[in-house]
C-alpha positions in Angstrom: -108.5 -171.8 125.1 -106.7 -174.0 127.6 -103.0 -173.4 128.0 -100.6 -176.1 129.1 -98.5 -175.8 132.2 -95.4 -177.8 131.6 -93.7 -176.4 134.6 -96.3 -177.8 137.0 -96.2 -181.2 135.2 -92.4 -181.4 135.6 -92.6 -180.6 139.3 -95.2 -183.3 139.8 -93.0 -185.9 138.0 -89.9 -185.2 140.1 -92.1 -184.8 143.2 -93.5 -188.3 142.7 -90.1 -189.8 142.3 -89.1 -188.2 145.6 -92.2 -189.6 147.3 -91.4 -193.1 146.2 -87.9 -192.8 147.8 -89.0 -191.3 151.1 -88.3 -193.6 154.0 -91.0 -195.3 156.1 -90.3 -193.1 159.1 -91.2 -190.0 157.0 -94.3 -191.1 155.1 -96.4 -194.3 155.4 -95.9 -197.1 152.9 -99.5 -197.2 151.9 -99.6 -193.6 150.8 -103.0 -191.9 150.7 -102.7 -188.6 148.9 -105.4 -187.2 151.0 -102.9 -187.3 153.9 -100.6 -185.0 151.9 -103.0 -182.2 151.3 -106.5 -181.5 152.3 -106.9 -179.5 149.1 -105.9 -182.3 146.8 -109.0 -183.5 145.0 -108.1 -187.1 144.4 -109.9 -190.4 144.9 -108.7 -192.5 147.9 -108.7 -195.5 145.7 -105.9 -194.3 143.5 -102.2 -194.9 144.1 -99.2 -192.8 143.2 -99.4 -193.6 139.5 -103.0 -192.5 139.4 -102.2 -188.9 140.5 -100.9 -186.1 138.3 -98.4 -188.2 136.4 -97.7 -187.6 132.6 -96.9 -190.5 130.4 -93.7 -192.3 131.2 -92.0 -191.3 128.0 -92.3 -187.6 129.0 -90.5 -188.1 132.3 -86.9 -187.8 131.0 -87.6 -184.5 129.3 -89.6 -183.1 132.2 -86.8 -183.8 134.7 -84.3 -181.9 132.6 -86.5 -178.8 132.9 -86.2 -178.7 136.7 -83.1 -177.1 138.3 -81.5 -178.3 141.5 -82.5 -175.1 143.2 -86.2 -176.0 142.7 -86.2 -179.7 143.7 -83.4 -182.3 143.7 -82.8 -184.0 140.3 -83.8 -187.6 139.7 -80.1 -188.6 139.9 -79.7 -186.9 143.2 -82.9 -188.5 144.5 -81.7 -192.0 143.4 -78.3 -191.5 145.0 -79.4 -191.9 148.6 -82.7 -192.0 150.5 -81.0 -190.4 153.4 -80.5 -187.2 151.5 -84.3 -186.7 151.2 -85.6 -184.8 154.1 -89.2 -184.6 155.3 -88.9 -180.8 154.8 -89.3 -181.5 151.1 -92.8 -183.0 151.5 -94.5 -179.6 151.4 -93.0 -178.9 148.0 -94.4 -182.2 146.7 -97.8 -181.4 148.3 -97.8 -178.0 146.5 -96.9 -179.5 143.2 -99.6 -182.2 143.2 -102.3 -179.9 144.6 -101.3 -177.0 142.5 -101.5 -178.8 139.2 -104.9 -180.3 139.9 -106.1 -177.0 141.2 -105.0 -175.2 138.1 -106.8 -177.7 135.9 -109.9 -177.4 138.0 -109.8 -173.6 137.9 -109.6 -173.6 134.1 -112.1 -176.4 133.3 -114.8 -176.2 136.0 -116.4 -173.0 134.6 -117.1 -175.0 131.4 -118.9 -177.9 133.3 -122.5 -177.3 134.0 -125.3 -178.9 136.0 -128.2 -180.1 133.9 -131.6 -180.3 135.6 -134.7 -181.8 133.9 -138.4 -182.1 134.6 -140.5 -184.9 133.1 -144.2 -184.5 133.5 -146.2 -187.4 134.8 -147.9 -188.2 131.5 -144.6 -188.4 129.6 -144.1 -191.6 127.8 -140.3 -191.2 127.5 -138.1 -194.0 128.4 -135.1 -191.8 129.2 -133.1 -192.1 132.4 -131.7 -189.0 133.9 -129.2 -190.9 136.1 -125.9 -192.4 135.1 -127.0 -195.8 133.8 -125.6 -199.0 135.0 -124.7 -201.2 132.1 -126.7 -200.3 130.0 -129.7 -198.6 131.8 -131.8 -198.2 134.8 -135.4 -199.5 135.0 -138.3 -197.2 134.2 -140.4 -195.9 137.0 -144.2 -196.3 137.0 -146.1 -193.3 135.5 -147.4 -190.7 137.9 -149.1 -187.3 137.8 -146.3 -186.0 139.9 -143.4 -184.5 137.9 -140.2 -186.5 137.8 -137.0 -184.6 138.4 -133.6 -185.6 137.1 -130.1 -184.2 136.8 -126.9 -184.8 135.1 -123.9 -182.9 133.8 -122.8 -181.2 130.6 -120.1 -178.9 129.2 -119.8 -175.8 127.1 -119.0 -176.6 123.5 -118.6 -173.1 122.0 -119.3 -169.4 122.4 -122.7 -169.7 120.6 -124.2 -171.3 123.7 -124.2 -175.0 122.7 -124.0 -177.4 125.7 -123.1 -181.1 125.2 -124.6 -183.8 127.5 -125.7 -187.4 127.3 -128.9 -188.2 125.5 -130.2 -190.3 128.4 -129.9 -187.3 130.7 -132.4 -185.2 128.7 -134.5 -187.7 126.7 -138.2 -187.0 127.1 -137.6 -184.0 129.3 -140.4 -181.3 129.3 -138.1 -178.7 130.8 -134.3 -178.4 130.9 -132.2 -175.9 132.9 -128.5 -175.4 132.9 -126.6 -174.2 136.0 -123.1 -172.8 135.9 -120.5 -173.2 138.7 -121.1 -169.6 139.7 -124.8 -170.2 140.2 -126.0 -168.6 137.0 -129.0 -170.5 135.5 -130.4 -170.6 132.0 -133.3 -172.4 130.4 -132.1 -174.8 127.6 -133.7 -176.2 124.5 -132.7 -179.3 122.6 -130.8 -178.8 119.3 -130.2 -182.4 118.4 -129.9 -185.9 119.9 -128.2 -189.1 118.9 -129.4 -192.1 121.0 -126.9 -194.4 119.3 -123.9 -192.5 120.6 -125.8 -191.3 123.8 -125.0 -187.7 123.0 -127.2 -184.6 122.9 -126.7 -180.9 122.2 -128.6 -178.2 124.1 -128.8 -174.4 123.4 -128.8 -171.6 125.9 -129.1 -167.9 125.5 -126.1 -166.5 127.5 -123.7 -163.7 126.6 -120.6 -165.1 125.0 -118.3 -163.7 127.6 -119.8 -166.0 130.2 -119.0 -169.1 128.1 -115.7 -170.9 128.4 -115.6 -173.8 125.9 -113.6 -177.0 126.7 -110.7 -178.2 124.5 -110.9 -181.7 123.0 -107.9 -184.0 123.1 -107.3 -186.8 120.6 -108.7 -189.9 122.4 -106.9 -192.2 120.0 -103.7 -191.2 121.8 -104.9 -192.2 125.2 -103.0 -195.0 126.9 -103.9 -197.4 129.7 -102.3 -195.9 132.9 -102.8 -192.3 131.8 -104.2 -189.9 134.4 -107.9 -189.5 134.3 -109.8 -186.6 135.8 -113.6 -186.4 136.0 -115.6 -183.3 136.7 -119.3 -183.4 137.0 -122.2 -183.3 139.5 -122.5 -186.7 141.2 -125.7 -186.9 143.2 -126.3 -183.2 142.5 -123.0 -182.1 144.1 -122.0 -179.5 141.7 -118.4 -179.1 140.4 -117.0 -182.3 141.9 -113.6 -183.5 140.7 -112.4 -187.1 141.1 -109.2 -188.6 139.7 -107.9 -192.0 138.7 -106.3 -193.7 135.7 -107.4 -195.0 132.4 -108.1 -198.6 133.3 -108.8 -200.0 129.8 -109.5 -199.0 126.2 -111.7 -200.3 123.4 -114.7 -201.2 125.5 -118.1 -201.7 123.8 -120.9 -199.7 125.5 -124.4 -200.9 124.6 -127.1 -198.3 124.1 -130.8 -198.3 123.7 -131.2 -197.9 119.9 -133.7 -195.9 118.0 -133.3 -198.2 115.0 -136.3 -199.7 113.3 -134.3 -203.0 113.0 -134.8 -203.5 116.7 -131.1 -204.2 117.0 -129.1 -203.1 120.0 -126.0 -201.1 118.9 -122.8 -200.5 120.7 -120.5 -197.5 121.1 -116.9 -198.7 120.4 -113.6 -197.4 121.7 -115.1 -196.5 125.0 -112.6 -195.5 127.8 -112.8 -197.3 131.1 -111.6 -195.5 134.2 -111.5 -196.0 137.9 -112.0 -192.3 138.6 -115.2 -192.1 140.6 -118.3 -191.7 138.4 -121.7 -191.7 140.0 -125.3 -190.9 139.1 -125.3 -187.2 138.1 -121.9 -187.5 136.4 -123.5 -188.4 133.1 -122.6 -185.9 130.4 -119.6 -184.6 132.3 -116.0 -184.5 131.2 -113.1 -187.0 131.5 -109.9 -185.0 131.2 -106.2 -185.9 130.6 -103.3 -184.4 132.5 -103.5 -181.2 130.4 -107.1 -180.6 131.3 -108.3 -181.5 127.8 -111.4 -183.6 127.2 -110.7 -187.2 126.2 -114.3 -188.5 126.9 -117.8 -187.8 128.1 -118.6 -189.8 131.3 -121.7 -191.9 130.6 -122.1 -195.2 132.4 -120.9 -197.4 135.3 -121.0 -201.1 136.3 -122.0 -201.4 139.9 -124.0 -203.6 142.2 -124.8 -200.6 144.4 -125.6 -197.9 141.8 -122.7 -195.8 142.8 -119.0 -195.9 141.9 -117.3 -199.2 142.2 -114.3 -198.2 140.2 -115.6 -199.3 136.8 -116.8 -196.2 134.8 -117.1 -195.5 131.1 -116.6 -192.5 128.9 -117.6 -192.0 125.3 -114.3 -191.1 123.5 -113.7 -187.6 122.2 -113.1 -189.0 118.7 -116.8 -189.9 118.5 -117.9 -186.6 120.2 -115.9 -184.6 117.6 -117.8 -186.4 114.8 -121.3 -186.4 116.3 -121.7 -183.0 118.0 -121.1 -180.8 114.9 -123.7 -182.8 113.0 -126.2 -182.4 115.8 -125.6 -178.6 115.8 -126.0 -178.4 112.0 -128.6 -181.0 111.2 -130.1 -182.1 114.5 -129.1 -185.7 114.0 -126.1 -187.8 113.0 -126.1 -190.4 110.2 -124.4 -193.5 111.4 -122.8 -195.7 108.7 -124.7 -199.0 108.4 -123.8 -202.3 106.9 -126.8 -204.3 108.1 -125.5 -207.5 109.6 -125.5 -209.3 113.0 -122.4 -211.3 113.7 -120.1 -212.9 116.2 -116.4 -213.4 116.7 -115.1 -216.6 115.1 -113.9 -219.0 117.8 -111.6 -222.1 117.3 -114.7 -224.4 117.8 -116.7 -222.5 115.2 -113.7 -222.4 112.8 -113.2 -226.1 113.0 -116.9 -226.8 112.5 -116.6 -224.8 109.3 -113.5 -226.7 108.2 -111.3 -223.7 108.7 -108.0 -223.6 110.6 -108.5 -223.5 114.3 -106.5 -220.3 114.5 -108.6 -218.5 111.8 -110.0 -215.3 113.2 -112.7 -212.9 111.9 -116.3 -211.9 112.2 -118.8 -214.6 111.4 -122.0 -213.2 109.7 -125.0 -214.6 111.5 -127.8 -212.6 109.8 -128.0 -210.2 106.9 -130.8 -207.6 107.1 -133.1 -207.3 104.1 -132.4 -204.5 101.6 -129.3 -203.6 103.6 -125.9 -202.7 102.1 -124.7 -206.2 103.1 -127.6 -207.8 101.3 -127.0 -205.7 98.2 -123.3 -206.6 98.2 -124.1 -210.3 98.4 -123.0 -211.1 102.0 -124.4 -214.4 103.3 -125.6 -215.1 106.8 -125.4 -218.4 108.7 -127.9 -221.0 107.6 -126.9 -224.1 109.5 -127.0 -225.1 113.2 -124.4 -227.4 114.7 -123.8 -228.7 118.2 -120.7 -227.5 120.1 -120.2 -228.8 123.6 -123.8 -229.9 123.6 -125.2 -226.5 122.5 -126.5 -225.2 119.2 -124.5 -222.6 117.3 -125.1 -221.0 113.9 -122.5 -221.5 111.2 -122.1 -221.4 107.5 -122.1 -217.7 106.9 -119.4 -215.5 105.4 -116.4 -214.8 107.7 -115.2 -211.2 107.4 -111.4 -211.1 107.7 -110.5 -207.6 106.7 -112.1 -204.3 105.8 -110.2 -201.8 103.6 -107.1 -204.0 104.1 -107.4 -203.6 107.9 -107.5 -207.1 109.7 -110.7 -208.0 111.4 -109.9 -210.4 114.3 -113.3 -210.2 116.0 -116.6 -208.5 115.5 -115.5 -205.6 117.7 -112.9 -204.6 115.1 -115.6 -204.2 112.5 -117.8 -202.1 114.7 -114.8 -199.9 115.7 -113.7 -199.4 112.0 -117.2 -198.3 111.0 -117.2 -195.6 113.8 -113.7 -194.4 113.1 -113.6 -194.3 109.3 -117.1 -195.1 107.9 -119.0 -192.5 106.0 -122.5 -192.8 104.6 -122.2 -193.3 100.8 -118.6 -194.5 101.0 -117.6 -197.9 99.6 -115.8 -200.5 101.8 -113.7 -203.3 100.5 -114.8 -206.4 102.6 -112.5 -209.5 102.4 -114.4 -212.6 103.3 -114.0 -216.4 103.5 -116.9 -218.3 101.9 -116.7 -222.1 102.0 -113.0 -221.7 102.7 -112.3 -219.6 99.7 -111.3 -215.9 99.9 -113.4 -213.3 98.1 -113.6 -209.5 98.1 -116.9 -207.7 98.1 -117.7 -203.9 97.7 -120.2 -202.6 100.2 -121.7 -199.1 99.9 -122.6 -197.8 103.3 -126.0 -196.4 104.0 -127.4 -194.4 106.9 -128.6 -196.5 109.9 -132.4 -196.9 109.8 -134.2 -194.8 112.4 -137.6 -195.1 114.1 -139.5 -192.9 116.6 -138.9 -195.3 119.4 -137.5 -198.8 119.8 -137.3 -199.8 123.5 -135.0 -202.7 124.3 -136.8 -203.8 127.4 -140.3 -203.6 128.8 -141.9 -202.6 132.1 -144.4 -204.8 134.0 -146.5 -201.8 135.0 -150.3 -202.1 134.3 -151.2 -198.7 132.7 -154.8 -199.4 131.8 -156.5 -198.2 135.0 -156.4 -195.5 137.7 -155.1 -198.0 140.2 -152.5 -200.1 138.6 -150.7 -203.2 139.7 -147.0 -203.5 139.1 -144.1 -205.8 139.8 -141.2 -203.3 139.3 -138.9 -205.0 136.8 -137.7 -204.5 133.3 -137.1 -207.7 131.3 -136.6 -209.2 127.9 -137.8 -212.3 126.2 -135.5 -215.3 126.6 -133.9 -216.2 123.2 -131.9 -219.3 122.3 -128.7 -217.3 122.3 -129.3 -216.0 125.8 -130.4 -219.5 127.0 -127.2 -221.1 125.6 -125.1 -218.4 127.2 -126.7 -219.1 130.6 -126.2 -222.8 130.3 -129.9 -223.5 129.6 -131.6 -225.5 126.9 -131.8 -223.5 123.6 -135.6 -223.9 123.6 -136.0 -222.5 127.1 -138.4 -219.5 127.1 -139.6 -217.0 129.7 -138.8 -213.5 130.8 -135.2 -212.7 131.8 -135.1 -210.0 134.5 -132.8 -207.1 133.4 -133.4 -204.5 136.2 -135.2 -204.5 139.5 -136.6 -201.2 140.6 -135.4 -200.1 144.1 -138.1 -200.5 146.7 -140.4 -202.3 144.3 -142.4 -205.6 145.0 -139.8 -207.4 142.9 -137.0 -206.2 145.1 -138.9 -207.0 148.3 -139.6 -210.5 147.0 -135.9 -211.0 146.3 -135.9 -211.2 142.5 -132.4 -210.9 141.0 -131.5 -208.6 138.1 -129.0 -209.4 135.4 -125.6 -208.0 136.2 -123.1 -209.8 133.9 -122.3 -208.1 130.6 -121.9 -210.6 127.7 -121.5 -210.5 124.0 -124.1 -212.2 121.9 -123.8 -212.1 118.1 -121.4 -209.2 118.5 -123.8 -207.2 120.7 -123.7 -206.5 124.4 -126.4 -208.0 126.7 -126.9 -208.4 130.5 -127.3 -212.0 131.7 -127.4 -214.0 134.9 -130.7 -212.7 136.4 -133.7 -214.6 137.4 -135.8 -216.2 134.5 -139.5 -216.0 135.2 -141.2 -219.1 133.7 -144.6 -219.2 135.4 -147.0 -217.2 137.6 -149.5 -219.0 139.8 -148.8 -222.1 137.8 -149.6 -220.4 134.5 -146.7 -220.7 132.0 -144.9 -217.4 131.1 -143.4 -217.8 127.6 -142.6 -214.1 127.0 -143.0 -210.6 128.3 -146.5 -210.2 126.8 -147.6 -213.2 128.9 -146.2 -211.6 132.1 -147.8 -208.2 131.3 -151.2 -209.8 130.6 -151.0 -211.7 133.9 -150.2 -208.4 135.8 -153.0 -206.6 134.0 -155.5 -209.1 135.4 -154.2 -208.6 138.9 -154.9 -206.0 141.5 -152.6 -204.2 143.9 -152.1 -206.3 147.0 -152.7 -209.6 145.2 -150.1 -212.3 146.1 -148.4 -214.0 143.2 -146.3 -217.2 143.2 -143.6 -216.8 140.6 -141.7 -219.8 139.3 -138.2 -218.8 138.3 -135.0 -220.4 137.2 -132.0 -219.1 139.2 -128.6 -220.5 138.2 -130.4 -223.3 136.4 -132.4 -224.4 139.4 -136.2 -223.9 139.7 -137.4 -221.9 142.6 -140.8 -220.5 143.9 -141.0 -216.8 145.0 -144.0 -215.2 146.7 -144.6 -211.6 145.5 -147.2 -209.1 146.4 -148.3 -206.8 143.6 -147.6 -203.1 144.2 -149.8 -200.1 143.3 -148.8 -197.3 141.1 -151.5 -194.6 140.8 -151.8 -192.3 137.7 
């Protein structure tokens, strides 16, 4: 489907070597590739190594394929900077621009613009924008249709389109627009919220469909070229470039599980290629134009690219998408535990060596594979640095002879190799003694809906008061992580809706990702502990308080911010059905 162009890649390699040797009088030291070619679609944030550069180990072979009549050899270039003339710059420009242009020309017809409509009475909690980590706040309900957009890509000649689940979740109408302007109505074939993937179907002649080619994301290395194509802010067919910034990230997702647990997508690729709202469901490509990931989320204080973007790896896409096409859903392997990485302090508290590593089991879900296999959770509380911590559970040190250094390793192994019905050999430490247990994997429990956060909107009347936040109940784990007393309760603000009463009053959202019991959470936001002097213990208390108010009422909120108590005056807003 997509052919390689080794000649272009070789020219780029040698061209970049030449660029690095050009004197200051010929090119500026702080080289911005946009100065070389107006047609070069690269981010101004990237440096030379973030342009069209294959892996370092390919360099020697690539240089050998270039004759001296095309460009000077690497040896000649290294011999003397004086031998490099500014007249060679156009060749470098053409090589860089030409390679990216060739990739764009081949892949952009496969990338589509996904537009959705959610009717005002929809109860869906989906977000049609690229989520910040992990999601954006829900908007108050309205009779006015809500419009959203994202990206997607052609999977096969049968008309299957892949996108993010959060792009199309709850949509009443979905349309797909190709780069040549053709539009087609789409229907949902299958969704998987736990991997944030969805498959759509369109009725289009096969000759108009150009499927992408998947690369093996397990072969991606930090520093590799990363190319994103999508529709940021609705700007169709936008290409941005950068590098692979990190590997093995955990991306939290809103789970549909009946266990109310928040699951994580492992092996996520981090990139500094610009990813913005509207890029969700688009492609992240390697230097061959093959898909290594599906762009899905960002971390940003301004809800646009700040150089920290995330893509679901192609290894997961390859497993999930065929199942969605065939069955409409994907059965995730499930053990049924919550856990945390064993730290030196926890190890010493359990009379283990301080350098012992593994995944400490905190809780075992009833009737789960872990429970049936006999795994034990933590049943004791100890004090570490003045804070309470659970201990006493089994410590998982290996699965199928693969070492488990931290809980992330266990999550990643399940995604990579776990199959429902398969047996895993789990090596544990129990009371300091090593044991091996056999665990038979089950399918992860599912439910119709399991939101991870709640909205303060009062939905019981025509004229409804609202604050404009999403929040979660404070737990002892969250409290300890934020340096508060373990018995501190209240509502931790997760997201603040733009232009809402909460934003106008100056409430702060949580922006710091943290790992709690092996799961990702956002911390650091304001903690609401009282309203008009009335204690707020949990979200139901806050919702009940808002329900009793009316738009325009002034409310004095008592909050904890960075451990200090403050008073904030907020005027309730109005959201009309």
